[in-house]
C-alpha positions as CSV (number, residue, x, y, z in Angstrom):
1,M,55.2,103.8,75.9
2,K,54.1,100.8,78.0
3,V,57.5,99.1,77.3
4,K,59.5,102.2,78.5
5,K,57.4,102.3,81.7
6,L,58.0,98.5,82.2
7,I,61.8,98.9,81.7
8,T,62.0,101.9,84.1
9,A,60.0,100.0,86.7
10,S,62.2,96.9,86.3
11,L,65.4,98.9,86.7
12,G,64.0,100.5,89.8
13,V,63.2,97.0,91.3
14,V,66.7,95.8,90.4
15,L,68.4,98.8,91.9
16,V,66.4,98.6,95.2
17,S,67.0,94.9,95.4
18,S,70.8,95.4,94.8
19,I,71.0,98.0,97.6
20,F,69.1,95.7,99.9
21,L,71.4,92.7,99.2
22,L,74.6,94.8,99.6
23,S,73.4,96.2,102.9
24,A,72.5,92.7,104.1
25,C,76.1,91.6,103.7
26,G,77.0,93.8,106.7
27,E,80.3,95.1,107.8
28,T,83.5,93.2,108.4
29,E,83.6,92.0,112.0
30,V,86.8,92.3,113.8
31,S,87.6,90.9,117.3
32,K,90.7,90.1,119.3
33,V,90.8,86.5,120.5
34,D,92.2,86.2,124.0
35,N,94.1,83.1,125.1
36,G,91.1,81.9,127.1
37,D,89.0,82.0,123.9
38,K,87.1,85.0,125.2
39,K,86.3,87.4,122.4
40,T,86.2,91.2,122.6
41,E,83.8,92.4,119.8
42,A,84.7,95.4,117.9
43,K,81.5,96.5,115.9
44,A,80.9,99.7,114.0
45,D,79.0,101.9,116.4
46,E,79.9,104.9,118.4
47,N,80.8,103.0,121.5
48,T,83.5,100.8,119.9
49,K,85.2,103.2,117.5
50,K,88.3,103.1,119.6
51,K,88.5,99.3,119.4
52,E,88.2,99.4,115.7
53,N,91.3,101.6,115.5
54,K,93.2,99.3,117.7
55,V,96.7,98.4,116.5
56,F,97.5,94.8,117.3
57,K,101.0,93.4,118.0
58,I,102.9,90.2,117.2
59,G,101.3,87.3,118.9
60,D,97.8,88.8,118.9
61,T,95.1,86.6,117.3
62,V,92.6,88.8,115.5
63,K,89.4,87.4,114.1
64,V,88.3,89.0,110.9
65,N,84.8,87.7,110.0
66,D,85.5,84.0,110.3
67,V,89.3,83.9,109.8
68,E,91.6,84.1,112.8
69,L,94.9,85.7,111.9
70,T,98.1,85.6,114.1
71,I,101.4,87.2,113.2
72,T,103.7,84.8,114.9
73,K,107.1,86.2,114.1
74,A,108.9,89.0,112.2
75,S,112.6,88.9,111.4
76,Y,115.2,90.0,108.9
77,T,116.2,87.3,106.6
78,D,119.0,87.2,104.0
79,P,118.0,88.1,100.4
80,A,118.0,85.4,97.8
81,P,121.5,85.0,96.1
82,Y,120.5,86.6,92.8
83,T,117.8,89.0,94.0
84,K,119.1,92.0,95.8
85,A,117.0,93.8,98.4
86,E,116.8,97.4,97.0
87,K,116.2,98.9,100.5
88,G,118.8,96.7,102.1
89,K,116.9,94.2,104.2
90,V,114.2,91.5,103.6
91,L,111.6,91.5,106.4
92,T,109.9,88.1,106.7
93,I,106.7,88.0,108.7
94,E,105.3,84.7,109.7
95,L,101.5,84.2,109.7
96,K,99.0,81.7,110.9
97,A,95.4,81.7,109.5
98,K,92.5,79.6,110.7
99,N,89.0,79.4,109.3
100,S,86.5,79.2,112.1
101,G,83.5,79.6,109.8
102,D,81.2,77.3,108.0
103,T,82.3,78.2,104.4
104,Q,85.6,78.5,102.6
105,A,87.8,81.5,103.2
106,F,90.6,83.0,101.2
107,V,93.9,84.5,102.6
108,D,96.4,86.0,100.3
109,N,99.6,88.1,100.6
110,T,98.1,90.8,98.4
111,D,95.7,91.6,101.2
112,F,98.7,92.8,103.3
113,N,100.7,96.1,103.0
114,L,103.7,97.2,105.0
115,Y,104.5,100.8,105.8
116,D,107.5,102.5,107.4
117,K,107.2,104.9,110.4
118,D,106.6,107.9,107.9
119,G,103.6,106.1,106.2
120,N,105.5,105.1,103.0
121,K,104.4,101.8,101.5
122,L,107.1,99.2,101.3
123,K,107.4,96.8,98.3
124,D,107.0,93.1,98.4
125,Y,110.1,91.0,98.0
126,F,109.9,88.3,95.4
127,G,113.3,86.6,95.5
128,Y,112.7,83.3,97.3
129,D,111.6,80.0,95.8
130,E,109.0,79.8,98.6
131,M,105.8,81.6,97.6
132,A,104.3,84.1,100.0
133,V,101.2,82.9,102.0
134,S,98.1,82.4,99.8
135,G,95.3,79.8,99.7
136,E,91.7,78.7,100.3
137,L,90.9,77.5,103.7
138,N,88.1,75.0,104.2
139,K,85.9,75.0,107.3
140,G,88.0,74.4,110.5
141,K,91.4,74.3,108.6
142,Q,94.4,76.4,109.0
143,L,97.5,77.4,107.0
144,T,100.8,79.0,107.9
145,G,103.0,81.0,105.6
146,K,105.2,84.0,105.2
147,L,105.0,87.6,103.9
148,Y,108.2,89.1,102.4
149,F,108.9,92.8,102.2
150,D,111.9,94.8,100.9
151,V,112.6,97.2,103.7
152,P,115.2,99.6,105.2
153,Q,116.2,98.6,108.7
154,A,114.1,100.0,111.4
155,N,112.7,99.3,114.9
156,S,109.1,98.9,113.8
157,Y,106.7,98.9,110.8
158,E,103.0,99.0,110.4
159,L,101.3,96.0,108.7
160,V,97.9,96.6,107.3
161,Y,95.4,93.9,106.3
162,T,92.4,94.6,104.2
163,P,90.3,91.6,103.4
164,A,89.7,91.4,99.6
165,F,86.1,90.1,100.0
166,S,84.7,92.7,102.3
167,L,82.4,95.5,101.3
168,D,83.6,98.1,103.8
169,S,87.4,98.0,103.2
170,K,88.0,97.8,106.9
171,E,91.7,97.8,107.8
172,I,93.3,95.7,110.5
173,K,96.7,97.0,111.7
174,W,99.6,95.4,113.5
175,N,102.7,97.1,114.9
176,I,105.6,94.9,113.7
177,E,108.6,95.3,116.0
178,V,111.7,93.5,114.8
179,K,114.0,92.3,117.5
């Protein structure tokens, strides 16, 4: 009987500790970085709900926790010679990521999804020798890379980034206009 009470008490302590640790991790912080390095914070309270739902555009630098992401360019590129684009076009999105934090950060193409104007998810394109952006970023370092999607031609798309290592599954959105 004592063993059963001890196990029950231990499980209760572990459960309470786990909840405390998970809540201490906090929410994903998102802010837009202005050209003058001023930051507009977007935190999860009632006064900033509109900022959280903001849709960014090409050229905007968005700070997600300690990683600054900038979509620098979006253009249609020719498909690889032996890998057809099923929807007709390959959209190549150029990305710059910078780690402004004190610990390593990870950025990967699988954290990004592209949608058409009707909300349909578009497939990644895997025909090029060059791999899509992916990598660990040490403190103060940056990387550039590309995201590739098989798309029908359109004026704009929605790119959604959901950091893999966040607890709240916050989505950061860009309106991608192809010119």
